C-alpha positions in Angstrom: -11.5 26.3 -22.6 -8.3 26.9 -20.1 -6.6 23.4 -19.2 -6.4 22.6 -15.5 -2.9 21.9 -14.0 -2.6 19.6 -10.9 0.2 21.1 -8.8 2.4 18.2 -6.6 0.9 19.5 -3.4 -3.0 19.3 -4.8 -2.1 16.0 -5.9 -0.8 14.6 -2.6 -4.4 16.2 -0.9 -6.4 14.5 -3.6 -4.6 11.1 -3.2 -5.2 11.2 0.3 -8.9 11.7 -0.2 -9.6 9.6 -3.4 -6.7 7.0 -2.9 -5.7 7.9 -6.5 -2.5 9.9 -7.4 -3.1 12.4 -10.2 -0.2 14.5 -11.7 0.7 16.5 -14.7 3.3 14.5 -17.3 6.0 16.7 -16.1 5.2 15.5 -12.2 5.1 11.9 -13.6 8.6 12.2 -15.5 10.4 13.4 -12.8 9.2 11.1 -10.2 10.0 8.2 -12.5 13.4 9.1 -13.5 13.9 9.5 -9.5 12.7 6.4 -8.8 15.3 5.1 -11.7 18.0 6.8 -10.0 17.1 5.3 -6.8 16.9 2.0 -8.4 20.1 2.1 -9.8 21.9 3.3 -6.7 20.7 0.2 -5.0 22.1 -1.9 -7.3 25.0 -0.1 -7.5 25.4 -0.3 -3.4 25.0 -4.2 -3.9 28.9 -5.9 -3.2 28.3 -7.6 -6.5 28.6 -4.4 -8.4 31.8 -3.3 -6.6 35.3 -4.1 -6.9 36.4 -1.5 -4.4 33.8 -0.2 -1.8 32.0 2.5 -2.3 30.1 5.1 -0.8 26.3 5.7 -0.8 26.7 9.2 -2.4 29.4 7.8 -5.0 26.5 5.3 -5.9 24.0 8.3 -6.3 26.0 10.4 -8.2 27.0 7.7 -10.7 23.5 6.3 -10.9 22.3 10.3 -11.3 25.1 10.6 -14.5 24.1 7.5 -16.4 20.2 8.2 -15.9 20.5 11.7 -17.0 23.1 10.0 -19.8 25.6 13.1 -18.5 29.0 11.1 -18.3 30.1 12.9 -15.3 32.0 10.6 -12.7 33.2 10.5 -9.1 34.4 6.9 -9.8 36.6 5.0 -12.3 33.9 2.4 -13.7 36.7 0.3 -15.4 38.2 -0.1 -12.4 35.7 -0.1 -9.3 32.7 -1.6 -11.0 32.5 -5.2 -11.6 31.3 -6.8 -14.9 27.7 -6.8 -13.4 28.1 -2.9 -12.3 29.0 -2.1 -15.5 25.9 -3.7 -16.9 23.8 -2.2 -14.4 25.4 1.3 -15.5 24.8 0.6 -19.0 21.4 -0.3 -18.6 20.9 3.1 -16.7 22.2 4.9 -19.5 20.4 2.9 -22.3 16.7 3.6 -20.4 17.7 7.2 -19.5 18.7 8.2 -23.2 15.9 6.3 -25.1 13.6 7.3 -22.4 11.8 5.7 -19.3 8.5 6.4 -21.1 8.9 4.5 -24.2 9.7 1.5 -22.5 6.6 1.8 -20.7 4.4 2.4 -23.6 5.9 -0.4 -25.2 5.7 -3.0 -22.8 1.7 -1.3 -22.6 1.3 -2.0 -26.1 3.1 -5.5 -26.2 0.4 -6.8 -23.4 -2.3 -5.6 -25.5 -3.5 -3.1 -23.0 -5.1 0.4 -24.1 -2.9 3.4 -22.9 -5.0 5.6 -20.7 -5.4 9.0 -21.2 -3.4 9.8 -18.4 -0.4 8.0 -20.1 -0.8 9.4 -23.4 -0.8 12.8 -22.0 2.9 11.4 -20.5 4.0 10.4 -23.8 2.9 13.1 -25.9 5.0 15.2 -23.8 8.1 12.9 -23.5 7.8 12.2 -27.6 7.4 16.3 -28.1 3.8 14.7 -30.4 0.5 16.2 -30.9 -1.1 13.4 -32.1 -1.9 10.3 -29.6 -2.5 8.3 -32.5 1.4 8.2 -33.4 2.2 7.1 -30.1 2.8 3.5 -30.5 4.7 4.0 -33.9 7.0 6.7 -32.3 7.5 4.6 -29.7 8.3 1.7 -31.6 10.7 4.2 -34.1 12.4 5.1 -31.0 13.3 1.5 -30.2 13.7 0.2 -33.4 16.3 2.8 -34.4 18.0 2.8 -31.1 18.8 -1.2 -31.2 19.4 -0.8 -35.1 22.0 1.6 -35.1 23.6 0.3 -31.5 23.8 -3.3 -33.2 25.7 -2.0 -36.2 28.1 -0.2 -34.5 28.9 -2.8 -32.1 29.4 -5.4 -35.0 31.9 -3.0 -36.8 33.8 -2.3 -33.5 33.7 -5.8 -32.3 35.3 -7.0 -35.6 37.7 -4.1 -35.6 38.9 -4.3 -32.3 39.4 -7.7 -32.2 42.7 -7.3 -34.2 44.7 -6.4 -30.9 41.7 -8.3 -28.2 40.3 -11.6 -27.7 36.6 -11.8 -29.4 34.7 -11.5 -26.2 36.5 -8.5 -24.4 36.0 -6.9 -27.6 32.5 -6.9 -28.2 31.8 -5.9 -24.5 34.1 -2.8 -24.8 32.1 -2.2 -28.4 28.8 -3.0 -26.9 29.5 -0.5 -24.1 31.2 2.3 -26.3 28.6 1.9 -28.8 25.6 2.3 -26.3 26.9 5.1 -24.5 28.0 7.0 -27.7 24.3 6.5 -29.0 22.8 8.0 -25.9 25.2 11.0 -25.9 26.0 9.5 -22.3 29.8 9.8 -23.0 30.8 7.1 -20.5 33.7 5.1 -21.3 36.2 2.5 -19.9 39.2 3.8 -21.4 41.6 5.8 -18.8 42.1 8.3 -21.3 38.6 8.4 -22.8 38.9 8.1 -27.0 42.4 9.9 -26.9 44.1 6.6 -28.1 42.0 6.6 -31.2 43.0 9.7 -32.3 44.7 8.1 -35.3 41.9 5.6 -36.0 39.4 6.7 -38.7 37.2 3.5 -38.1 36.6 3.8 -34.1 36.7 7.7 -34.7 33.5 7.7 -37.2 31.5 5.2 -35.8 31.5 6.4 -32.4 31.3 10.0 -33.6 28.6 8.7 -36.3 26.4 7.1 -33.3 26.9 10.3 -31.6 25.6 12.4 -34.3 22.7 9.9 -35.1 21.6 9.9 -31.3 21.4 13.8 -31.2 19.6 14.4 -34.1 16.5 13.2 -33.0 14.2 9.8 -34.0 11.5 11.9 -35.8 14.5 13.0 -38.1 15.6 9.4 -38.3 12.5 8.1 -39.0 11.8 10.7 -41.8 14.8 9.9 -43.8 14.2 6.1 -43.4 10.6 6.0 -44.5 11.4 8.8 -47.3 10.3 7.8 -51.0 11.9 8.4 -54.1 10.9 11.6 -55.4 9.5 13.1 -52.0 11.1 16.0 -50.5 12.3 15.4 -46.6 10.1 17.1 -44.0 11.2 20.8 -43.5 12.4 20.0 -39.8 14.6 17.3 -41.0 16.1 19.4 -43.6 16.5 22.3 -40.8 18.4 19.8 -38.5 20.3 18.1 -41.2 21.8 21.5 -42.5 22.3 23.0 -38.7 23.8 20.0 -37.7 26.3 19.8 -40.8 27.1 23.8 -40.7 27.3 23.5 -36.8 29.8 20.8 -36.7 32.0 21.9 -39.7 32.4 25.5 -38.8 33.3 24.5 -34.9 35.8 22.1 -36.1 37.5 24.2 -38.3 37.6 27.0 -35.7 38.8 24.2 -33.2 41.5 23.3 -35.2 42.7 26.6 -36.3 42.9 27.2 -32.3 44.4 24.1 -31.6 46.7 23.4 -34.1 50.1 24.8 -32.5 49.1 23.9 -29.2 51.6 21.5 -28.2 49.7 20.3 -25.7 46.8 19.4 -27.8 46.6 19.2 -31.6 50.2 20.3 -31.8 51.8 16.8 -30.8 49.6 15.0 -33.4 50.3 14.6 -37.0 47.9 16.0 -39.4 45.6 13.4 -40.4 45.4 12.5 -36.7 44.6 16.3 -36.0 41.5 16.4 -38.0 40.4 13.1 -36.2 41.3 14.5 -33.2 39.5 18.1 -33.6 36.5 16.1 -35.1 36.1 14.0 -32.2 36.5 16.6 -30.0 33.9 19.0 -31.4 31.3 16.2 -31.8 31.8 14.8 -28.4 31.2 18.1 -27.0 27.7 18.7 -28.6 26.1 15.7 -26.9 28.4 13.4 -25.6 31.3 14.4 -23.7 33.7 11.7 -25.2 37.4 13.7 -25.1 40.0 13.2 -27.7 42.3 15.9 -26.1 43.6 16.5 -22.6 40.9 19.0 -21.6 43.1 20.8 -19.2 45.5 21.7 -21.6 43.3 23.3 -24.2 43.3 26.9 -24.5 40.8 29.2 -23.1 39.1 30.0 -26.4 38.7 26.6 -27.3 37.1 25.6 -23.6 34.7 28.6 -24.6 33.8 27.0 -28.0 33.2 23.8 -26.6 30.9 25.4 -23.8 28.9 27.4 -26.4 28.5 23.9 -28.2 27.2 22.4 -24.9 24.8 24.9 -24.7 23.0 24.4 -27.8 23.0 20.6 -27.9 21.5 18.3 -30.1 17.8 18.2 -31.7 14.3 17.4 -30.0 13.4 14.0 -29.2 16.8 12.9 -29.1 19.2 11.6 -26.5 20.9 15.0 -26.3 20.2 17.9 -24.1 20.8 21.6 -24.3 18.6 24.0 -25.7 18.3 22.1 -28.3 19.8 22.8 -32.1 16.3 24.0 -33.2 16.2 26.7 -30.7 19.1 28.1 -31.5 18.5 28.4 -35.0 15.0 29.9 -34.4 16.5 32.4 -32.3 19.3 33.1 -35.1 16.2 33.8 -37.4 14.7 36.1 -34.5 18.0 38.3 -34.8 18.1 38.5 -38.6 14.7 39.6 -38.7 15.5 42.5 -36.2 18.0 43.3 -38.2 16.6 43.5 -41.1 13.6 45.2 -39.6 10.8 42.7 -40.6 8.0 42.3 -39.2 7.6 38.4 -39.5 10.3 35.8 -38.7 11.3 33.7 -41.6 12.9 30.7 -41.8 14.0 28.4 -44.8 10.9 30.1 -46.5 8.8 29.5 -43.8 6.9 31.9 -41.3 8.2 30.7 -37.2 4.8 31.2 -35.3 5.0 33.7 -32.4 4.6 31.0 -29.9 7.7 29.0 -31.1 9.4 32.0 -31.1 8.2 32.8 -27.2 9.2 29.4 -26.2 12.3 29.5 -27.6 13.1 33.0 -25.8 11.9 31.3 -22.6 13.8 28.3 -23.0 17.1 30.4 -23.4 16.0 33.0 -20.6 15.5 30.2 -18.1 18.6 28.2 -19.2 21.2 31.1 -19.1 19.9 31.8 -15.7 20.3 28.4 -14.4 24.1 28.1 -15.8 24.7 31.8 -14.4 23.5 30.5 -10.6 25.0 27.4 -11.0 28.5 29.0 -11.8 28.0 31.6 -9.3 27.5 29.1 -6.5 30.3 26.7 -7.7 32.7 30.0 -7.8 31.5 30.4 -4.0 32.2 26.7 -3.3 35.7 26.1 -4.8 38.9 27.7 -5.1 39.4 26.7 -9.1 40.2 28.4 -11.9 36.8 30.0 -13.6 36.8 29.1 -16.8 37.1 25.3 -15.4 34.1 25.7 -13.0 32.3 27.3 -16.0 33.0 24.4 -18.1 32.2 21.8 -15.4 28.7 23.6 -14.8 28.0 23.6 -18.3 28.8 20.3 -18.8 26.3 19.0 -16.1 23.4 21.5 -16.9 23.7 20.3 -20.9 24.4 16.9 -19.6 27.4 16.8 -21.8 29.8 15.2 -19.3 33.2 16.8 -20.7 34.9 17.8 -17.7 38.5 18.6 -17.2 39.1 15.9 -14.5 37.6 18.1 -12.4 34.6 16.2 -11.0 36.0 13.9 -8.1 38.4 16.8 -6.8 35.4 19.1 -6.1 33.7 19.5 -2.6 30.3 17.6 -1.6 28.3 20.9 -1.7 29.7 21.3 -5.7 28.7 17.7 -6.5 25.4 18.1 -4.9 25.2 21.1 -7.2 25.8 19.3 -10.4 23.6 16.5 -9.7 21.0 19.1 -9.0 22.2 20.5 -12.6 22.3 17.4 -14.4 18.5 16.3 -13.3 17.1 19.9 -14.2 19.0 20.2 -17.6 17.8 16.5 -18.5 13.9 17.2 -17.4 13.8 20.8 -16.9 13.4 22.2 -20.5 10.5 19.8 -21.0 8.8 20.8 -17.7 9.0 24.2 -19.2 7.7 23.7 -22.5 4.6 22.1 -20.9 4.2 25.3 -18.6 4.4 27.3 -21.6 2.0 25.1 -23.7 -0.7 25.2 -20.8 -2.6 27.8 -21.7 -4.3 30.1 -19.3 -7.0 32.9 -20.4 -8.0 35.9 -18.3 -10.6 38.4 -19.1 -8.7 41.2 -17.5 -6.9 43.4 -20.1 -4.2 46.0 -19.3 -3.4 49.2 -20.9 -0.1 49.1 -23.0 2.9 50.6 -21.9 6.0 51.3 -23.9 9.3 50.2 -22.5 12.9 51.0 -24.0 15.1 48.4 -24.8 18.6 49.1 -25.9 
């Protein structure tokens, strides 16, 4: 039996008649994130949140970037926001990264209230789950792992940075950057992002560890945590771990090879620092946006490599965006099956369902078209090098936030475009998957047709 989808206009008309607003899960999620952005804008507009006067648009853009965990900034949070403003920014990143719905479900469960069917559907959509019984467990797992990983990172960074700073300031800096890293926001209070830590292995591996763990996905972390001796990891967990390892190692090797003789980037660093800087730059480009090098000095081939990593992104049910690593792996398996002329798409000795392949192809096409449209519009608005505009658009859509210091200099239409891309990049794929999952059956059957491909 076909499921009914209530469109926004139908929901409004029904609300006028019945006094109750009913909408599909993507609409509720979209409205929730919009409300959170507006709330953040209001808080950042308060005089207590600002060290220097900010315009309404600057606070709106900052709130949108934080909620979508993108990290693109038109202001300098370190100098233009007060301690209260930085706290608001961090709270928006935390809620936007872990998920607004997670907090809503936890609050409902804590109060001992039954989660309604409407919010069960919303939670299923947000958590990418199929079992209603696991909603509460998944929500608790998300919070538990988030606070545990962030807490450990904060402790290590505080003790490490305390050597060169006061305990209180080291703790504040550690808290801000650990939360920003785990939620894959890439917002930093350092003017050079993480470039000053290119020779610091402790800071490098703690922050990149947070980025990777946040980008793997909570289902993967839960499976690893609950694994018993002698039991194999779940199929998806093994797929994500192997894919993350291979992609990161290959990307670091290629990036290092390209930039090792570039005097503006890796060429000016000693060999050990080159490895740490390359590792931070590649891991940050996939999901977070932290920079260990001057992006403007990178070669175009390196920028293109980083843009590909941004587009792929992290894992499902994670703080990262992009088309997701699982989607990319499925697409590679589809290409491999076609080249080898196999009727069945097999991945790690498992057959991939046709519905999964259709979703992956649709997500690739929609994401690719959105990026192309964004680049086209940006090139109309701006007179900047094309590759830099491409990187800015890709950074916004993938919610990575890795920018060649271009965001603040863009015109108002371009900055509005970036806000739209950030929002779509964070919620768009979710809405797409929902619409694809809404099956519609028709009794009409059409004759087949032969279409030439290639």
